N, C-alpha and C positions, 0 to 999 in steps of 0.2 A: 486383500479387501486393505482399503485405506483409506484411515480414521482422519478427520481435521478439522481446524477451527480455523476461523476468518475469510477473509478474503481479499488480497494482499500484500504489499511489503510489509507494512507492520512499521514504519517508521510517521513518529507523528501523531499527526491528529487522527483518528477515527472519525469516519463523516458518522457510524453508527451509534458510536461512544460518545459523542457530540451531543446527537441526538438527544439520547438518555441523562445526559449530564442536565439539558436545556430542561427538558420535561420534569427533572428532580430541583428545579427553580435553580442552577447554576446562568452565572451571567456571561458574556459575553465574554469579557476579561478572564473568567474562572476558571472556564475554560480554554483557553488558548493559555494561562499558564499554568495549568494540570494537563497537557499534553508537552506542553516546549517548556522543560523545568527550570525557575531562572533568568525567564526572559519577564518584560516590559514590552509595555505600547509606547510606540514611538510614532514621529509624523514621517509621511515617503516627502522627496523634495515636492518646491510646487511644480506645476507645470507638466509632470514625469510623462514621457512618450511613451506607448510599450513598442514597439513592433514585432509584429505576428503575422506568421507565414501562414496564411492563407491558401493552399493551394499551390500553385506555383509563383505567387504574388505577396511580398510582404505589405500590410497594412500598418499605417503608424496611426495608434488608434490610445486619446490621451489616457491615464491611469482609470480616472475613474470611471468612463465610458466602458472602456475593458472588463473593469472588474462588473459592473452590470452584464456584462455578456457574457459572463463564466458562473455567476453564483446559481443560475436556473439551471444551466448545463451540467454541472455536480452535485443540487441537491435541490429534492423535491420542496417545492416552492412552497407546501402547504407544511412546514418543518418551525417549531418553537423561534420564533424571532433571534435569540440569542444565538441555536445551533445555526440559522442564515446570517448575522453579523458575527459568528465565530469560521463561518468558510468568506464571508468577504473579506477579512479582516488576513485570514492564512492564503485565498489567493490572489491577493492587492502585494503581497510581501513575497510571495513566490513569485510573483512578475519582476519587481524591479532586482530582482536577484536570481535570476537565473540567464546562461548565456547559452541556450540552447544550437544557437545557433553561430557562436560567436559574434562577431561584429555584426552580424550582417541581420539577424532577429535573434528579437532573447525569448520568444518561445511558438511553440505550436501549437493552432488551433483545433488538436487533439488530443486525445489521450497518451500521447509521448508526454506532453506538458501538462496544459489543462487542457477543457472540451470549453470553446470560448463559443460562443452561438451570434452572436453582434446583436443585434438591436429586434432584431426578431425574436431574440431568444429571451429577451425581459418580461418581469411583471409586476407589480403592483411588491407586493410581499417583498420579493428579493431585491429589488431597488432600494423600496424602503429599508432594508438591511442596509443595503450599501453605504445610504445615505446619512442613515443615524450612527456610520463608521467612519466616513469621511477621512479618508489620509492615512486611518491609521494604520501602522504596519507593525506586526513582532521583531522584538530586537533584544541585542543579548550585548549586555556591558557597551550599549547603544549606541549598537548598529544593527540597522536589518542583516535580518541571518532566515538562511532555504527552510522554510517552513514547507514540509513534505504532510503529505496526509493520504488516505487510502479508505477502501469502503468500512473491513470491520473486523476488528482485533482479536475476538475470541477470548477477550475478556483480560486480554494485557496486548502490551504494546512492546516494540524490539528497541534498542542500541541498534542505532546507524552503522556502526562498523560491523555487527553481526547480520545483517540484511543485504547490504550491497558489500559486494567485496573489492575487498581493495581501499574502501571506507574508512580517513582516520574515524576516533571516536570525539564528538561534538557533544561538549554539557547541555546542550536544553535538548539535546536527539537521545537521551535516557530511554530504557524501556522502563515502563508503569502501568500500574494496574489502572483497569479500563475497569469499573466494576460495575456499570448500568448495559455493558456490549456487552452481552455472555452465552446468547444465543444465537449463532451460526456456526455453529455442528454441518459436514457433512461429510458421507462416507460416499466411495466411487469403489468400485471393483474393479481390476482389472487383468486381465490370460496373460501368465506365465507371456506366449506366445508378442503380446500388443505390449506390455513394457519392453522383452527382447528389441521389438525391432524398430518404440522409441530410442532404447540407450544404445543405440546400434555403432559401438564402435569406443564406448566404455570401457569392456567389459574383454573377457577375450575365453574363446569356447563357448560353448551355450552356458545359458541366463540360469543364475542359479538362486539370485534373491539379492534384499537388499540389507544393510548393515550401517545403521545409523553409528556414527562415531562420536558428534557433538554436536551441542545443541546452543539456544541464547537461554538469555534472561527468560522468554516466553513461555513452550520454549523450540524455537521453530528450528528450523536444521541449521545446523552450518556446515556440514562435513559429511559425507557417507559413501560407504562404500558398495558397485557394484560390482555380483558376486558372478562368478563365470566358470567354469571350470577347469578349464587352464590357467586363467588368471584376474583377478580382481582389477578394479577400476577406481581411483577415486572420486568426486563430485565435489562442486560444492552444492545445497540447498536450495538454490534459487534456481541452479544451472537443473537438477535434479527435477524440480517442484517445475520446470518451463518444461522439461520434457517431456513429463509425466500428463502436462496440462492442469496441474492443480491448482485449486484458489490461492491456498501458500503454501508457506516453508513448514507450519505448522503442523506435522504431519506424521502418523504412529502406521508402520508395517505391518501385517501378519496374513498368514497362508494361509486359504481353505483347503481343506480333500478330506475324501475317503470320510466326510462325514462331522469331519472336526477341524477347529483351528488352530493354528499355531502360533507364536508371537515371533517377526523376525530378530535378530539379533539387535540390540541398543549399547552399548556402552555409555552412553550420554548416562543410564541409570536412569531416563525421566522414564515416564508410563503414559499409557490413554487413561490413565484416573485422572488425569492431568487438564485434560479437558471440560471445556463446561459442560455446564446439566444444559439439559433439552435434548429434541432428540433430533440427532445429524439425518440431515436431507438428502436421499438419496435420487442420483440424478438418475435419468430414465439410462442413459447408454452416459458412458466417459468421454469427457473432452474430447477431441480430437486435436483443439492447438493449444499450445499454451496463453492462459488470460490474456488480456493484453494493460499495461503496465498503466500507473496511476495520478494522477493529479499532482505532483508536486509528486513520480510513483512509480512505477517497483523497477526497470531496469536499469541498472547503473550509467548505461549508457545515454539513457535519456530521462531528460527529469518529467514527472505527471505527477498530476491531482485528479483524480475523479471519482466518482461513485462505482466505475466502472474498475476499478483498481487507482491508485495514488502519486508521485511524482519520486524520480530518484537522484542521484548526485552526477550533474555533468559530466561528459568527457573522461 
């Protein structure tokens, strides 16, 4: 049995959390400074061109036109103006700080970077949000910075070094409370056979369970042991979630058998009582594959921003 919260890598802006803040009267600027600590708003260089990989071709798109094609692909156009505006600024900043393809292109047109739908995806409300924030980008110490974002936090975001393996700490990407995004609990049930198959190669002998070693501030899993009858193997939180197909690394494990449930060992000292309130959502069947990365998003090798899950450090 696996209980968890949130969807996505947890770094930067929670899109559902931004929706909650907007509904509670926060402005675009207040939303952005909440998630990107110590930042301010600046202006993108004039006449900026974004190189977008669409299929096998690289398209050169003016920055504002590019952002118009992104916002409606990332969040519903019916959201409050402040949430749409925050998404526009985050998407704009992400675009000018991303180098997913090195010198060849800046961003993918999908969840490996940000979802870019082009002119076909534009709506009146999302275009208005882009126009209201024209040229605005998130800056730290006067320079535009990476603005990762993701779908939902479960009640708290995570510091970048705890979410992306090998990432260095960044002062604007630290875990913060997400007060109005706390109803994203989930629960999945996975057989020992399925878990053993998905974790093959990490442990030796027969699969015997999972022991969490360390958690971040949220508390997402940093590292764990996959227990085997002939030897245990260490695995990172993101790799564990990816292998098991979990929505996020905010997860707690227990074993159910013979009519009772026993929590798996957890050296971090955290407990499922740290899960946010609300009724967990139980899928009809466990996921068969890891969720995709998200806009400004999930895998460290590919920046991604999107409702499906949100952006990660490149390279």
